BAMARVEX-26889 format. One record per residue (C-alpha): x, y, z; residue number from 1. Coordinates in Angstrom, 3 decimals. Layout:
BEGIN
@x=X y=Y z=Z n=NUM;
...
# end
This chain:
BEGIN
@x=98.290 y=93.715 z=39.424 n=1;
@x=99.665 y=90.593 z=37.812 n=2;
@x=99.060 y=87.141 z=39.227 n=3;
@x=102.771 y=86.832 z=39.966 n=4;
@x=102.920 y=89.838 z=42.294 n=5;
@x=102.868 y=89.019 z=46.017 n=6;
@x=102.039 y=92.163 z=48.028 n=7;
@x=102.778 y=91.879 z=51.729 n=8;
@x=99.760 y=92.573 z=53.937 n=9;
@x=100.433 y=94.243 z=57.277 n=10;
@x=97.851 y=95.192 z=59.881 n=11;
@x=99.225 y=96.881 z=63.018 n=12;
@x=102.688 y=95.830 z=61.811 n=13;
@x=101.616 y=92.163 z=61.844 n=14;
@x=102.463 y=90.041 z=58.807 n=15;
@x=99.341 y=88.356 z=57.464 n=16;
@x=100.777 y=86.772 z=54.343 n=17;
@x=100.307 y=87.560 z=50.657 n=18;
@x=97.118 y=88.255 z=48.763 n=19;
@x=96.866 y=87.660 z=45.018 n=20;
@x=93.962 y=88.890 z=42.907 n=21;
@x=93.577 y=88.871 z=39.136 n=22;
@x=90.408 y=91.001 z=39.351 n=23;
@x=90.535 y=94.785 z=39.573 n=24;
@x=87.698 y=94.992 z=42.111 n=25;
@x=87.026 y=91.501 z=43.468 n=26;
@x=83.672 y=90.972 z=45.176 n=27;
@x=83.603 y=89.688 z=48.763 n=28;
@x=80.663 y=88.395 z=50.787 n=29;
@x=78.526 y=90.296 z=53.269 n=30;
@x=78.421 y=88.316 z=56.515 n=31;
@x=75.558 y=88.682 z=58.980 n=32;
@x=75.694 y=87.496 z=61.679 n=33;
@x=79.271 y=86.963 z=62.783 n=34;
@x=79.951 y=84.192 z=65.293 n=35;
@x=82.416 y=85.744 z=67.728 n=36;
@x=83.999 y=84.699 z=71.022 n=37;
@x=83.872 y=87.992 z=72.947 n=38;
@x=80.584 y=87.343 z=74.776 n=39;
@x=81.851 y=83.968 z=75.994 n=40;
@x=85.113 y=85.491 z=77.220 n=41;
@x=83.209 y=88.171 z=79.126 n=42;
@x=81.273 y=85.408 z=80.872 n=43;
@x=84.526 y=83.584 z=81.576 n=44;
@x=85.951 y=86.813 z=83.029 n=45;
@x=82.962 y=87.069 z=85.374 n=46;
@x=83.394 y=83.454 z=86.493 n=47;
@x=87.180 y=83.340 z=86.956 n=48;
@x=88.461 y=86.847 z=87.637 n=49;
@x=90.185 y=88.133 z=90.791 n=50;
@x=90.987 y=84.785 z=92.375 n=51;
@x=93.779 y=86.560 z=94.304 n=52;
@x=91.955 y=89.865 z=94.724 n=53;
@x=92.376 y=92.013 z=97.831 n=54;
@x=90.429 y=90.664 z=100.807 n=55;
@x=92.565 y=91.402 z=103.881 n=56;
@x=90.934 y=92.604 z=107.098 n=57;
@x=94.113 y=93.414 z=109.033 n=58;
@x=97.556 y=94.830 z=108.283 n=59;
@x=99.076 y=91.403 z=108.981 n=60;
@x=96.713 y=89.746 z=106.494 n=61;
@x=97.544 y=92.475 z=103.978 n=62;
@x=101.275 y=91.812 z=104.335 n=63;
@x=100.729 y=88.093 z=103.730 n=64;
@x=98.495 y=88.761 z=100.704 n=65;
@x=100.979 y=91.265 z=99.317 n=66;
@x=103.872 y=88.798 z=99.500 n=67;
@x=101.871 y=86.005 z=97.874 n=68;
@x=100.461 y=88.196 z=95.126 n=69;
@x=103.793 y=89.803 z=94.294 n=70;
@x=105.364 y=86.359 z=93.895 n=71;
@x=102.525 y=85.274 z=91.600 n=72;
@x=102.661 y=88.451 z=89.524 n=73;
@x=106.457 y=88.202 z=89.201 n=74;
@x=105.908 y=84.760 z=87.688 n=75;
@x=103.212 y=85.703 z=85.185 n=76;
@x=104.882 y=88.924 z=83.979 n=77;
@x=108.255 y=87.185 z=83.830 n=78;
@x=110.405 y=89.285 z=86.151 n=79;
@x=111.056 y=86.194 z=88.275 n=80;
@x=113.028 y=84.703 z=85.374 n=81;
@x=114.916 y=87.804 z=84.257 n=82;
@x=118.701 y=87.888 z=84.555 n=83;
@x=120.679 y=90.409 z=86.605 n=84;
@x=123.860 y=91.742 z=85.049 n=85;
@x=126.537 y=94.396 z=85.368 n=86;
@x=124.698 y=97.684 z=84.645 n=87;
@x=127.825 y=99.265 z=83.072 n=88;
@x=126.374 y=102.821 z=83.043 n=89;
@x=127.774 y=105.127 z=80.366 n=90;
@x=127.489 y=108.883 z=79.952 n=91;
@x=126.939 y=109.622 z=76.254 n=92;
@x=126.385 y=113.396 z=76.264 n=93;
@x=125.572 y=116.406 z=78.439 n=94;
@x=123.626 y=119.412 z=77.180 n=95;
@x=122.957 y=122.635 z=79.113 n=96;
@x=119.289 y=123.583 z=78.856 n=97;
@x=117.195 y=126.463 z=80.211 n=98;
@x=117.234 y=125.877 z=83.972 n=99;
@x=118.607 y=122.340 z=83.906 n=100;
@x=121.226 y=120.070 z=82.401 n=101;
@x=120.275 y=117.052 z=80.310 n=102;
@x=122.536 y=114.004 z=80.411 n=103;
@x=122.078 y=111.078 z=78.074 n=104;
@x=122.989 y=107.774 z=79.690 n=105;
@x=123.069 y=104.099 z=78.727 n=106;
@x=122.399 y=101.253 z=81.172 n=107;
@x=122.494 y=97.474 z=80.762 n=108;
@x=119.356 y=95.914 z=82.320 n=109;
@x=119.751 y=92.281 z=81.204 n=110;
@x=122.789 y=90.734 z=79.520 n=111;
@x=123.071 y=92.527 z=76.188 n=112;
@x=119.893 y=94.576 z=76.747 n=113;
@x=120.603 y=98.318 z=76.873 n=114;
@x=118.342 y=101.149 z=78.000 n=115;
@x=119.093 y=104.735 z=76.960 n=116;
@x=117.669 y=107.420 z=79.233 n=117;
@x=117.926 y=111.093 z=80.026 n=118;
@x=118.787 y=112.532 z=83.419 n=119;
@x=117.437 y=116.060 z=83.922 n=120;
@x=119.344 y=117.916 z=86.664 n=121;
@x=118.185 y=121.279 z=88.078 n=122;
@x=120.708 y=124.069 z=87.501 n=123;
@x=120.222 y=125.368 z=91.051 n=124;
@x=121.434 y=122.108 z=92.616 n=125;
@x=124.116 y=123.038 z=95.153 n=126;
@x=127.362 y=121.139 z=95.610 n=127;
@x=126.742 y=118.159 z=97.894 n=128;
@x=122.955 y=118.637 z=97.854 n=129;
@x=120.757 y=115.574 z=97.387 n=130;
@x=117.335 y=115.997 z=95.802 n=131;
@x=114.361 y=113.624 z=95.480 n=132;
@x=114.591 y=111.728 z=92.182 n=133;
@x=111.514 y=111.065 z=90.055 n=134;
@x=111.241 y=108.478 z=87.284 n=135;
@x=109.124 y=109.744 z=84.360 n=136;
@x=108.302 y=106.795 z=82.084 n=137;
@x=106.563 y=107.604 z=78.797 n=138;
@x=103.526 y=106.102 z=77.121 n=139;
@x=102.608 y=105.455 z=73.498 n=140;
@x=102.851 y=107.867 z=70.538 n=141;
@x=105.799 y=109.501 z=72.288 n=142;
@x=108.932 y=108.252 z=70.556 n=143;
@x=109.994 y=107.273 z=74.043 n=144;
@x=112.012 y=109.631 z=76.187 n=145;
@x=111.974 y=112.378 z=73.547 n=146;
@x=108.464 y=113.381 z=74.644 n=147;
@x=108.883 y=113.310 z=78.426 n=148;
@x=112.230 y=115.143 z=78.140 n=149;
@x=110.606 y=117.834 z=75.992 n=150;
@x=112.650 y=117.450 z=72.800 n=151;
@x=110.806 y=120.192 z=70.901 n=152;
@x=113.983 y=120.783 z=68.903 n=153;
@x=112.742 y=117.692 z=67.008 n=154;
@x=109.915 y=119.474 z=65.198 n=155;
@x=107.820 y=116.312 z=64.814 n=156;
@x=107.561 y=116.217 z=68.620 n=157;
@x=105.883 y=119.593 z=69.042 n=158;
@x=102.250 y=118.654 z=68.363 n=159;
@x=102.550 y=115.399 z=70.340 n=160;
@x=103.999 y=117.197 z=73.355 n=161;
@x=101.476 y=120.035 z=73.232 n=162;
@x=98.516 y=117.713 z=72.689 n=163;
@x=99.156 y=115.510 z=75.728 n=164;
@x=101.261 y=117.786 z=77.987 n=165;
@x=103.831 y=115.078 z=77.303 n=166;
@x=106.922 y=116.944 z=78.541 n=167;
@x=106.172 y=116.242 z=82.190 n=168;
@x=109.827 y=115.344 z=82.755 n=169;
@x=110.671 y=118.995 z=82.084 n=170;
@x=107.858 y=120.150 z=84.386 n=171;
@x=109.281 y=117.927 z=87.124 n=172;
@x=112.876 y=119.121 z=86.793 n=173;
@x=111.680 y=122.727 z=86.824 n=174;
@x=109.859 y=121.865 z=90.061 n=175;
@x=113.258 y=120.949 z=91.527 n=176;
@x=113.437 y=117.156 z=91.143 n=177;
@x=116.221 y=115.163 z=89.522 n=178;
@x=114.290 y=113.436 z=86.739 n=179;
@x=114.976 y=110.206 z=84.856 n=180;
@x=113.314 y=109.778 z=81.441 n=181;
@x=113.967 y=106.277 z=80.069 n=182;
@x=113.164 y=104.623 z=76.760 n=183;
@x=110.924 y=101.637 z=77.439 n=184;
@x=111.754 y=98.544 z=75.429 n=185;
@x=110.256 y=98.914 z=71.959 n=186;
@x=110.219 y=102.736 z=71.866 n=187;
@x=112.518 y=105.540 z=70.800 n=188;
@x=116.018 y=104.175 z=70.443 n=189;
@x=114.829 y=100.702 z=71.467 n=190;
@x=112.475 y=99.994 z=68.557 n=191;
@x=112.711 y=96.537 z=67.050 n=192;
@x=113.795 y=96.029 z=63.436 n=193;
@x=110.451 y=96.473 z=61.653 n=194;
@x=110.038 y=100.006 z=63.056 n=195;
@x=113.610 y=101.255 z=62.876 n=196;
@x=113.399 y=104.272 z=60.629 n=197;
@x=112.996 y=108.026 z=60.513 n=198;
@x=109.588 y=108.446 z=58.898 n=199;
@x=106.788 y=109.811 z=61.050 n=200;
@x=104.936 y=106.512 z=61.554 n=201;
@x=108.035 y=104.560 z=62.535 n=202;
@x=109.381 y=107.332 z=64.767 n=203;
@x=106.253 y=107.437 z=66.935 n=204;
@x=105.349 y=103.750 z=66.877 n=205;
@x=106.232 y=101.097 z=69.427 n=206;
@x=107.296 y=97.477 z=69.080 n=207;
@x=105.007 y=96.122 z=71.814 n=208;
@x=103.312 y=93.542 z=69.574 n=209;
@x=106.489 y=91.976 z=68.209 n=210;
@x=108.133 y=92.070 z=71.650 n=211;
@x=105.230 y=90.155 z=73.175 n=212;
@x=105.301 y=87.708 z=70.250 n=213;
@x=108.956 y=87.010 z=70.967 n=214;
@x=108.700 y=87.053 z=74.759 n=215;
@x=105.496 y=85.184 z=75.634 n=216;
@x=106.700 y=81.755 z=74.463 n=217;
@x=109.807 y=82.343 z=76.603 n=218;
@x=107.841 y=83.138 z=79.749 n=219;
@x=108.259 y=86.903 z=79.616 n=220;
@x=105.998 y=89.866 z=78.817 n=221;
@x=106.355 y=93.496 z=77.812 n=222;
@x=104.818 y=94.494 z=81.156 n=223;
@x=107.519 y=92.496 z=82.927 n=224;
@x=110.316 y=93.881 z=80.768 n=225;
@x=109.254 y=97.433 z=81.503 n=226;
@x=108.918 y=96.753 z=85.235 n=227;
@x=112.310 y=95.043 z=85.409 n=228;
@x=114.069 y=97.836 z=83.516 n=229;
@x=112.675 y=100.478 z=85.859 n=230;
@x=113.806 y=98.421 z=88.851 n=231;
@x=117.308 y=98.403 z=87.384 n=232;
@x=117.046 y=102.143 z=86.804 n=233;
@x=116.289 y=102.577 z=90.513 n=234;
@x=119.441 y=100.574 z=91.270 n=235;
@x=121.350 y=103.148 z=89.241 n=236;
@x=119.538 y=106.126 z=90.815 n=237;
@x=120.741 y=104.873 z=94.203 n=238;
@x=124.338 y=105.441 z=93.046 n=239;
@x=123.850 y=109.058 z=91.890 n=240;
@x=125.381 y=111.494 z=94.406 n=241;
@x=122.765 y=114.193 z=93.739 n=242;
@x=119.852 y=111.829 z=94.427 n=243;
@x=118.244 y=110.974 z=97.764 n=244;
@x=116.798 y=107.612 z=96.720 n=245;
@x=114.934 y=107.317 z=100.033 n=246;
@x=112.617 y=109.982 z=98.558 n=247;
@x=112.060 y=108.422 z=95.126 n=248;
@x=108.923 y=109.111 z=93.094 n=249;
@x=107.506 y=107.789 z=89.847 n=250;
@x=104.981 y=109.466 z=87.537 n=251;
@x=103.744 y=108.527 z=84.082 n=252;
@x=100.967 y=108.936 z=81.532 n=253;
@x=99.129 y=106.124 z=79.717 n=254;
@x=101.703 y=103.394 z=79.008 n=255;
@x=103.864 y=105.378 z=81.411 n=256;
@x=101.019 y=104.972 z=83.892 n=257;
@x=101.169 y=101.220 z=83.300 n=258;
@x=104.891 y=101.279 z=84.016 n=259;
@x=104.447 y=103.465 z=87.090 n=260;
@x=101.634 y=101.302 z=88.482 n=261;
@x=103.452 y=97.998 z=88.051 n=262;
@x=106.821 y=99.273 z=89.272 n=263;
@x=105.280 y=100.812 z=92.372 n=264;
@x=103.173 y=97.717 z=93.062 n=265;
@x=106.231 y=95.461 z=92.846 n=266;
@x=108.943 y=97.644 z=94.426 n=267;
@x=108.585 y=99.467 z=97.743 n=268;
@x=111.528 y=101.740 z=96.918 n=269;
@x=109.040 y=103.987 z=95.119 n=270;
@x=107.796 y=106.304 z=97.857 n=271;
@x=105.287 y=108.477 z=95.983 n=272;
@x=103.283 y=107.581 z=92.887 n=273;
@x=101.335 y=109.395 z=90.138 n=274;
@x=99.427 y=107.240 z=87.628 n=275;
@x=97.857 y=109.275 z=84.839 n=276;
@x=95.343 y=107.882 z=82.342 n=277;
@x=95.832 y=104.258 z=83.367 n=278;
@x=93.475 y=103.113 z=86.085 n=279;
@x=90.265 y=101.313 z=85.121 n=280;
@x=88.552 y=97.930 z=85.264 n=281;
@x=90.186 y=95.383 z=82.998 n=282;
@x=86.918 y=93.942 z=81.655 n=283;
@x=85.693 y=97.150 z=80.060 n=284;
@x=88.979 y=98.780 z=79.171 n=285;
@x=91.092 y=95.830 z=78.047 n=286;
@x=88.893 y=92.777 z=77.404 n=287;
@x=85.990 y=94.493 z=75.645 n=288;
@x=88.355 y=97.136 z=74.206 n=289;
@x=90.682 y=94.385 z=73.035 n=290;
@x=92.224 y=96.485 z=70.260 n=291;
@x=94.367 y=98.183 z=72.916 n=292;
@x=98.116 y=97.701 z=72.752 n=293;
@x=99.483 y=94.232 z=73.441 n=294;
@x=101.759 y=95.593 z=76.185 n=295;
@x=98.694 y=95.503 z=78.474 n=296;
@x=98.125 y=91.780 z=78.102 n=297;
@x=99.663 y=89.303 z=80.534 n=298;
@x=98.808 y=85.571 z=80.629 n=299;
@x=96.393 y=84.701 z=83.495 n=300;
@x=96.278 y=88.322 z=84.722 n=301;
@x=92.482 y=88.614 z=84.809 n=302;
@x=92.218 y=85.328 z=86.686 n=303;
@x=94.438 y=86.738 z=89.445 n=304;
@x=93.524 y=90.410 z=89.901 n=305;
@x=91.903 y=93.536 z=88.568 n=306;
@x=93.728 y=96.846 z=88.393 n=307;
@x=92.410 y=97.961 z=91.800 n=308;
@x=94.202 y=95.002 z=93.366 n=309;
@x=97.462 y=96.002 z=91.682 n=310;
@x=96.931 y=99.499 z=93.075 n=311;
@x=96.306 y=98.032 z=96.540 n=312;
@x=99.880 y=96.696 z=96.565 n=313;
@x=101.070 y=100.310 z=96.760 n=314;
@x=99.303 y=100.988 z=100.092 n=315;
@x=99.972 y=102.900 z=102.275 n=316;
@x=102.433 y=104.904 z=100.114 n=317;
@x=101.046 y=108.148 z=98.604 n=318;
@x=99.233 y=107.410 z=95.336 n=319;
@x=97.555 y=109.953 z=93.085 n=320;
@x=95.432 y=108.831 z=90.130 n=321;
@x=94.739 y=111.296 z=87.293 n=322;
@x=91.617 y=110.683 z=85.188 n=323;
@x=90.241 y=112.758 z=82.325 n=324;
@x=86.444 y=112.894 z=82.249 n=325;
@x=86.425 y=112.211 z=78.488 n=326;
@x=89.264 y=109.690 z=78.352 n=327;
@x=87.990 y=106.930 z=76.030 n=328;
@x=90.202 y=104.390 z=77.786 n=329;
@x=87.971 y=104.635 z=80.862 n=330;
@x=85.592 y=102.222 z=79.132 n=331;
@x=81.901 y=102.230 z=78.326 n=332;
@x=80.767 y=103.229 z=81.824 n=333;
@x=83.320 y=106.048 z=82.000 n=334;
@x=84.321 y=107.245 z=85.452 n=335;
@x=82.336 y=104.448 z=87.113 n=336;
@x=84.822 y=101.970 z=85.660 n=337;
@x=87.614 y=103.938 z=87.338 n=338;
@x=86.016 y=104.587 z=90.712 n=339;
@x=85.002 y=100.936 z=91.134 n=340;
@x=88.701 y=100.041 z=91.019 n=341;
@x=89.671 y=102.886 z=93.315 n=342;
@x=87.211 y=101.466 z=95.860 n=343;
@x=89.273 y=98.242 z=95.913 n=344;
@x=92.516 y=100.156 z=96.364 n=345;
@x=90.964 y=102.433 z=98.985 n=346;
@x=90.101 y=99.408 z=101.121 n=347;
@x=93.814 y=98.624 z=101.449 n=348;
@x=94.620 y=102.197 z=102.435 n=349;
@x=91.840 y=102.105 z=105.041 n=350;
@x=93.613 y=99.229 z=106.832 n=351;
@x=96.433 y=101.659 z=107.605 n=352;
@x=94.179 y=104.631 z=108.317 n=353;
@x=95.874 y=106.200 z=105.293 n=354;
@x=92.851 y=107.207 z=103.215 n=355;
@x=94.359 y=110.678 z=102.727 n=356;
@x=97.345 y=109.081 z=100.971 n=357;
@x=95.135 y=108.011 z=98.053 n=358;
@x=93.847 y=110.865 z=95.904 n=359;
@x=91.804 y=110.881 z=92.696 n=360;
@x=92.342 y=113.937 z=90.505 n=361;
@x=89.412 y=114.023 z=88.062 n=362;
@x=89.987 y=116.737 z=85.461 n=363;
@x=87.857 y=117.893 z=82.546 n=364;
@x=89.483 y=116.552 z=79.425 n=365;
@x=90.622 y=113.568 z=77.408 n=366;
@x=93.674 y=111.309 z=77.530 n=367;
@x=96.553 y=113.530 z=78.658 n=368;
@x=98.857 y=114.388 z=81.531 n=369;
@x=97.224 y=116.952 z=83.813 n=370;
@x=99.848 y=117.668 z=86.481 n=371;
@x=97.896 y=120.381 z=88.287 n=372;
@x=97.564 y=118.307 z=91.461 n=373;
@x=100.301 y=115.779 z=90.656 n=374;
@x=103.390 y=117.947 z=90.958 n=375;
@x=102.328 y=119.538 z=94.280 n=376;
@x=101.515 y=115.990 z=95.469 n=377;
@x=105.030 y=114.807 z=94.654 n=378;
@x=106.601 y=117.884 z=96.261 n=379;
@x=104.572 y=117.439 z=99.423 n=380;
@x=105.223 y=113.721 z=99.887 n=381;
@x=108.872 y=113.709 z=98.760 n=382;
@x=109.838 y=116.620 z=100.977 n=383;
@x=110.484 y=119.356 z=98.417 n=384;
# end
């Protein structure tokens, strides 16, 4: 390498600058110890966390807490500052599949911000019949809606879908629901410029980091963008003649679990909820495991709540949590880091005498969609 060459250094798609070396194998320095900040931030977490955590003793106190917390969360995730607009829905294509039709739609969620999504419609839907709709947001390593809608005709999708049971949108439509599979901002057809391409890495990557870089200084977050877009998708679902939006569900894995949790916590129009692979204490799973995707990180979030408090906002609506016993995202203490948060959420359900409406499906396995209990749960509580 000549001294004039300026190779670009990227780590996790982040530009770090240029490195120039005139030595074939330059020697670095072994450092021991390192002087890090993590231990201090863990102590700060312990001192400052959950200042707005769930503490209500009555249903009336819960309603007051819920209103105050939702307003605060809308501010810190940025939905309070997002701009309504004409949704201008467009039908782009319709394909007949085995047992269902797949429509590709486009919806404007903020001025100039467009969300492509699939609508999966059961073939046995009778004229004039209205079915429960279910939103099926995707997580990471999915190429967006292509995974949840089961696009195995794209051969690169096959191993991803099989490895995580990622085509749960197809499972839901075959169970009789009208299913909506959106691209979250930064994924699939909504990738930002640095990841727009057809090679394997680009196709399955997400633009969460660059989106948060752009949004945070403007008072918005990826979490807020995703929540807002799903709210606007519900607005559209309410206009579909084959959908009974009074029986709306939402179910998602991993980053789709994040989307499902936040949407359901912030919008009571979601009547039944399945969060898969995304329910654990923030300290272990996001602060200590700080290499996780930037879409999880919201300014001041830990000071306000832990994930069990976000879950409590869903009470008393039916909520099922899926957890794999070997899911590394559970954190160092494993299932204990999940159940401690469920205990917070369960306290809110107990106020309503609705303990049976909160269910924890613990399955043997790693980070994947399970669905064994989830789909019957949705059918039961959405009247299928």
